[in-house]
C-alpha positions in Angstrom: -55.4 51.3 33.8 -55.3 47.5 34.2 -57.8 47.0 31.4 -55.8 49.1 28.9 -52.7 47.1 29.9 -54.3 43.8 29.1 -55.4 44.9 25.6 -51.9 44.3 24.2 -51.0 40.8 23.1 -47.4 39.5 23.4 -47.0 40.0 19.7 -48.4 43.5 19.7 -46.2 44.5 22.7 -43.0 43.2 20.9 -43.8 44.9 17.6 -44.7 48.2 19.3 -41.5 48.1 21.4 -39.4 47.5 18.3 -40.9 50.4 16.4 -40.8 52.8 19.4 -37.4 51.9 20.9 -35.3 51.4 17.8 -33.0 54.0 16.3 -33.3 53.2 12.6 -30.1 55.2 11.8 -28.2 52.5 13.7 -30.4 49.4 13.4 -33.9 48.3 12.5 -34.0 46.2 15.7 -33.6 46.6 19.4 -31.3 44.9 21.9 -33.6 43.2 24.4 -31.4 44.0 27.4 -29.7 47.3 26.6 -33.0 48.9 25.4 -34.7 48.0 28.6 -37.2 45.9 26.7 -36.9 42.7 28.9 -37.5 44.7 32.1 -40.4 46.5 30.6 -42.0 43.2 29.4 -41.6 41.7 32.9 -43.2 44.7 34.5 -46.1 44.7 32.0 -46.9 41.0 31.8 -45.1 39.5 34.8 -43.7 36.8 32.5 -40.4 35.7 31.0 -39.8 37.6 27.8 -37.1 35.1 26.6 -39.6 32.2 26.4 -42.1 34.4 24.7 -39.7 35.7 22.1 -38.6 32.2 21.2 -42.2 31.2 20.6 -42.9 34.3 18.5 -39.7 33.8 16.5 -40.6 30.1 15.8 -44.0 31.2 14.5 -42.5 34.0 12.3 -44.0 36.9 14.2 -40.6 38.4 14.9 -37.0 37.8 14.1 -34.3 37.1 16.7 -30.6 37.4 16.3 -28.1 36.5 19.1 -25.6 39.2 19.9 -23.2 40.1 22.7 -25.1 40.5 26.0 -28.4 39.1 24.7 -30.4 39.2 21.5 -31.7 41.7 19.0 -35.3 41.5 17.9 -36.7 42.7 14.6 -40.0 42.9 12.7 -40.5 40.0 10.2 -38.3 40.4 7.2 -36.1 43.2 8.7 -33.4 41.1 10.5 -29.9 40.9 9.0 -29.2 37.6 7.2 -27.0 35.5 9.7 -23.7 34.2 8.5 -24.9 30.6 8.7 -27.9 31.5 6.5 -25.6 32.9 3.9 -23.6 29.7 4.1 -26.8 27.6 3.6 -27.8 29.7 0.6 -24.4 29.3 -0.9 -24.4 25.6 -0.2 -27.8 25.3 -1.8 -26.5 26.9 -5.0 -23.4 24.8 -5.0 -25.4 21.6 -4.6 -28.2 22.8 -6.9 -30.8 22.5 -4.1 -34.2 24.2 -4.7 -34.5 27.7 -3.3 -37.4 26.8 -0.9 -35.3 25.6 2.0 -37.0 28.0 4.5 -40.3 26.3 3.7 -38.7 22.9 3.9 -37.4 23.6 7.4 -40.9 24.8 8.5 -42.5 21.7 7.0 -40.1 19.4 8.8 -40.6 21.2 12.1 -44.4 20.7 11.7 -43.9 17.0 11.1 -41.5 16.6 14.0 -43.5 18.5 16.7 -47.0 19.1 15.5 -48.0 20.1 19.0 -44.9 22.2 19.6 -41.5 21.1 21.1 -41.1 19.9 24.7 -39.3 22.3 27.0 -36.8 21.5 29.7 -37.2 21.1 32.6 -41.0 21.5 32.7 -41.9 18.5 30.5 -39.3 16.2 32.0 -39.7 16.6 35.8 -42.5 15.5 38.1 -43.9 18.7 39.5 -44.5 17.0 42.9 -40.8 16.6 43.7 -38.9 18.7 46.2 -36.7 21.5 45.0 -33.8 23.6 46.1 -32.9 26.9 44.6 -29.6 27.8 42.9 -28.6 31.4 42.3 -27.6 32.2 38.7 -25.8 35.2 37.2 -28.3 35.8 34.3 -25.7 34.9 31.7 -25.1 32.0 29.4 -23.8 28.9 31.3 -21.7 26.1 30.1 -19.9 23.0 31.4 -16.2 23.5 32.2 -14.1 21.7 29.6 -12.1 19.9 32.3 -14.9 18.9 34.7 -18.2 17.2 34.4 -19.6 18.9 37.5 -18.3 22.5 37.2 -20.7 25.0 35.6 -19.2 28.3 34.5 -20.2 31.5 32.7 -18.2 32.3 29.5 -15.7 34.6 31.3 -15.7 32.3 34.4 -16.9 35.0 36.8 -19.6 32.6 37.8 -18.6 29.1 39.0 -20.9 26.5 40.5 -19.7 23.0 41.6 -22.7 20.7 41.0 -23.1 17.7 43.2 -23.0 15.4 40.2 -22.9 15.5 36.4 -26.7 15.4 36.1 -27.1 18.5 38.2 -24.5 20.3 36.1 -26.3 19.4 32.9 -29.6 20.3 34.4 -28.4 23.9 35.1 -27.0 24.3 31.6 -30.1 22.9 29.9 -32.6 24.8 32.0 -30.8 28.1 32.1 -31.8 31.1 30.0 -30.2 34.5 29.7 -31.6 36.8 32.4 -32.6 34.0 34.8 -31.4 34.8 38.3 -32.4 31.6 40.1 -33.4 28.0 39.2 -35.3 25.4 41.1 -33.4 22.1 41.0 -34.8 18.7 42.2 -33.2 17.5 45.4 -33.6 13.8 44.5 -30.6 12.7 42.4 -32.6 10.0 40.6 -35.1 12.7 39.5 -32.2 14.8 38.2 -30.7 11.8 36.4 -33.9 10.7 34.8 -34.9 14.2 33.7 -31.5 14.9 32.0 -31.3 11.4 30.5 -34.9 11.6 29.1 -34.3 15.1 27.7 -31.0 14.1 26.0 -32.8 11.1 24.5 -35.6 13.3 23.3 -33.1 15.7 21.6 -31.3 12.8 20.0 -34.6 11.3 18.7 -35.7 14.6 17.3 -32.4 15.1 15.5 -32.4 11.6 14.1 -35.9 11.9 12.7 -35.1 15.4 11.4 -32.0 14.0 9.5 -34.1 11.2 8.0 -36.9 13.6 6.8 -34.5 16.2 5.4 -32.3 13.6 3.6 -35.4 12.4 1.8 -35.8 15.8 0.2 -32.2 17.0 -0.1 -30.3 13.8 -0.9 -27.1 15.2 0.4 -25.7 14.5 3.9 -23.6 17.7 4.2 -26.6 19.9 3.4 -28.9 17.8 5.6 -26.5 18.2 8.6 -26.5 22.0 8.1 -30.3 22.2 8.0 -30.7 19.8 11.0 -28.6 22.3 13.0 -31.0 25.0 12.0 -34.0 22.9 13.0 -32.4 22.2 16.4 -31.9 26.0 16.9 -35.5 26.7 16.0 -36.8 24.0 18.4 -34.5 25.2 21.2 -32.8 21.8 21.7 -30.2 22.3 24.5 -28.6 18.9 24.7 -25.5 18.6 22.4 -25.8 16.5 19.3 -24.2 13.0 19.5 -21.3 12.4 17.1 -22.3 10.4 14.0 -21.5 6.7 14.0 -18.3 5.8 12.3 
């Protein structure tokens, strides 16, 4: 039984699940949570399906669309066109931009991160440090608008008072939908350095992205729009810094 189980690759498992679990009279994709896909993937591989789906989406093996309660996954070319994509296409026509913007984004990503993007916190924390565990609700998390240390879920059913702003950001940056617990460094300096270095990394990637895209698009408004798309593709969690006046 185990040998048959291991014959499927991640990509094959995703595509087989989409075909077998979807109801094409309603949608050509499946909801990763409500269809039971995430749980099935964890049972089959013992891995996090969210990280895998992001990698497959970046390489064009599947399509992912965020929806209420999780994401929908589709076979390549079958996902609905997102509203922001419709906006980009319209903007390209208005600004007389060439219609190869998808290829442009892929080329820029290849230049920015030829070996793939760094991930938080794995690439920003010394694995030898001591950790404590924080229980999470499995939902999206965000900073409270009135506090630098309060982490909340969108409906505020979950509330966590972090010991400092760095820990609060650490939780938001490291959290993924479905995650039920997170290992957080006990050392405040380790926390601060990890968050600061990650924010610097995101800022540098966005700045370089803007420069590369502007060379091809020659329009700041269109470049900003496509930089946002690149940030989403690369999974950049830290917010973009406001432009200099």
